[in-house]
N, C-alpha and C positions, 0 to 999 in steps of 0.2 A: 520098582522104579516109578510105576504110574502113581503109587501111593505118595512117594516122596514129592513127585511133581505136583500132584494135587495139593499136598501140604504146603509146598512152596507157593503155589498159586494162592492158596488160602491165606499164607502170611502176607502176601502182596495185595490182598483184597483191601480196597479203600472204601470206607463208608462215606457216602455222600449224604450230607444233611441238607436240609432246606435252609438256604441262607437268605432267601428273599429275592426279589427282583433287583437287578442292577440298576443304579440311578442313571439318568441320561447324561448328567454332568457331575463333575466333582462337587463336593460341598463348597460353599462360598468361602469358608475359612481356610480351605487349602488352595485356593486360587492365588496366583501370583499377582501382586499389584505393584506397579511402579510408583513409588512415593515420589511426589513432586514437591520439591522445596524451592519456592519461587525466589527467595532471597539468595539461595545458593546458586540458582540458575543465572540470576543477574550477575552474581560475582564471577561465575565462569565466563560469562559473556564479556565483562569488562576485561578479564584476563586475556581474552582472544582479540583484543583491539588491534594488535599488530597483524594478525591474519586479515581482519577486515581491511586494513590499510593496503596490504599486499594485493588483496583481490580487487580493490578500487583501482589501483594502478594497472593491474592485468586487464581488467574490464575496459578501461579507457583506451589502452594501447590496442587491444584487440578490436574495439569498436571502430577506431578511426585509422587503423593501419591500412595501407595501400589505397588511401582515398586522397584525391587531390585537394578537395575542400576541407577535409578533416573535421575539426571541431566546429567549423563554420556552419555545419548543418544544424547545430544547436541553436543558431541564430535564424537561419533561413526558414526553418519549419514554422515557428510561431509567428514570424514576421510575415510570411506568405499568407498564413491563415488570417491575420489581422488586416492585411492589405485587401484580401478578397472580400472579407466581411464589410470593410469600409466602402468598397466600390459598390458592392451589391446594395447595401443599405442607402447609400447615396442616391443610387438610381431609383431606389423604391420610394424615396422621399420620407415624410414624417409619419406615414400611415403604418409603419412597422411596429410602432409602440415601444421601441428601444430608444431611450434617451441617453446621451452621453454626458448631460449635465455640464455643458460648456467646454468639455475636453474634446480636442480633436479626435475624430473617430479612430484613426489608426493607432493613436497613443492609448485611447481608452480600451480598445480591444487587445492591443499587444500587452498591456499591463495585466488584464485578466488571464490571457492565454499563456503568458510567461509563467505565472503561478500555477495555472492548471497543467501546463506541460510538465512541471516537476512532479505533480501527483500522478498524472496519467503515465508518465514514462516510468515511474517508480512501480506502479501497479502492473504494468505490462512486463517490464523486464524482471522485477522481483517475483512476480507471480509465477513465472516460468523458470526461476533460477534452480529449482530442485529437480525438474524433470530431465532426465539424460545428462545430468552433471557428472562428468568423470571424476571430479574431485570429492564427491560425496562419501566415498569409501576409502579415500586416500588421505584426507585431511582430518586429524583428530581436533575437533572443535565443535562447539554448539552449532546445530544446523542453521539456526537463524542468522549466522554471519554471512550466508550466501544472499538472501534477500536484502539484508541490511547493506551489504556492499553494493548492491544495484541501486538502492535508494540513494546512497551517497553519490554514486556515479551520476544519477540523475540530477542531484543537487549541483554537481560540477557543471553539467550541461545547462542547468538554469542560470548559474552564475555567468557562464559564458554568454547566454542569451541576453543577460542584463547589460552587457557592455555596449549594446546598440542604443540603449536609452539616451545617453548623452546626445548622440546624433539626432535622435527624434526630438529631443527638447530644442535643439538648435533649428531643426527644420520647421517644427510646428510653432515655435514661440511659446510653448507651455512647458514649464518645468516643475519639479516637485515643490510641494507646499511645506509650510512650517510644521504641519501635523505629521510629516513624514518620520518624525523622531519615534513615533509609535510603531512604525512598520516592523523592526526587528522583533519586537515582542509578539507581534501578531503571527509571526512565523512559527512560534513554538506549538500552539495547537494544530496549526497546519501540518507541521512535521509529525506530530503525535498521531493524528488520524491517518496520515499516509503510512506510517510504520505499522499501525494496527491493521488496516485493511490489506496491506501488502503481505503481512504475515499470514492472515487467515486465507487469502487467495492462493499463497504458495502452498500452504498445507492441504487445501482442498484439491488443488490442481494435481497433486501427486496421485490421489485416488480417483479423481473424476477428470479425466483427460479432455472431456468435451469443453471444459472451461477455457482451454487454450484457444479454441476457435471462437468461443463466444466473447472472450474478454476484450478484443479490439472493438467489437460492435457496442459492448456496454460503455467502454471509454468514450467512444464517439457520441453516443446518446447522452452521456453525462455531461459533456461539454455545453449542452443546451439547457442544463438545470438552472434554476434561478440563482443569480449571484455571479455566474461565471461570465456570460456574454452580456448580461443585462442586469439591472438592479432587481433585487427581490421584490421591491415595491411595485414593479409592473404586474406581479401576479399575486403575491402573498402580502397581506397587510395585517395590522393589528397583532393580537396575541399568537396568531398562527405562525408568525415569524419565528418566535421562540420554539414552537412545537417542531417546525421544519428544521431549525438549527439543531435541535436536540438529536434528531434522527439522521440528518445529512448535514454535518457541519462543514463540509468542504466548500460548498458554494458560498455560504455566509462569510467564511473566512477569506475566501478570495475577494469578495466584495469589500470587506472591511480593509484589507491591504490596499486595494485600489483606492478606496475612498480617502484613506489617510494620506497616501502617497501623492495622489494626483488632484483630489477634489477639495483638500484643505478642510475636511471634516474630521472632527474628533471621533474616536471609536465609539460605537454603540456598546456601552459596557454590559449591558444586559445580554446582548448577542454574544459578545466576546466571552463572558463569564459562562453562558450556556454551552457554547461551542467548547470551551476549555474543559469544562467538567465532562461533556459527552466524549470529547476526544480521549481523555485519560481513563474514562470507564471502558471505552472501546479498546484502549491499548492494553489495559490490564486483562480484560477478558480474552482478547485475541492472543495475547502472549501465552496465557494458560492454555488455551485451545491449541495453539501450535505445539507447545511442549507435550501435551497429552498425545498428539499424533506423531510426535518425532520418532518414537522407536521403530515405526514401520517404514520410514522413508527410504532407507537404504535397501530394503527388500523389494519395495514396489517400484521405485523410480528407476 
């Protein structure tokens, strides 16, 4: 019996050979890589446009529901800021270094802050649109539809804020100039850079929640960047204008919109071209960056 058992044990004996040390990670050729097809991603985004429309309506209804003033807050906020800056600077006199170039102060500031409020509102609401979003795992659509819907909602708010401009024209006696025909074209790079930075902030905020607390501070500080509340020429002159425009095109585009709409100045095509190229380079890079991080949004947020 023992011989049989020993024989069986002998049959079951496994020879262990030296196979070498196990690698710390699988070979690179065996790793899964999610192939990113940019054109296909854009096509899917365009196919999801009805979802974006539904999200816009949902956002506007939820934002202003059960509020007495409702969408009037889109007018009150930038107007109160413009009025505050006008009063403070009028008391400070001309030593502030901020020239309105013949435009009434309240109109000058309101024109800049209205464009800035679109960018700032998009960045804050769109940047937080993926964190804690209950629809993220319930709606089958590209994840960028959520920040894009917030950007469109901010555009609706900015359009509502523009309704006060005719009243300001009558009160101040200063209206739009003939060069205002350029203004709609200048909004294209402004929208492009807004979409780009909102996408990248939304993607980073999912993984780095500290950005939710720091974003309002960054937006407030950005309001004092050259071109928003005061002309770039007050600080930046010469070729450095184009360098600044290439890295931070939002301020120069706000200034160009205000200059063509209120000051009667033709666009500075060097600044506009630089800002446009920079904006669409940012947009391409930020879109690819967003899509690269997209696979982990549902798990982390």
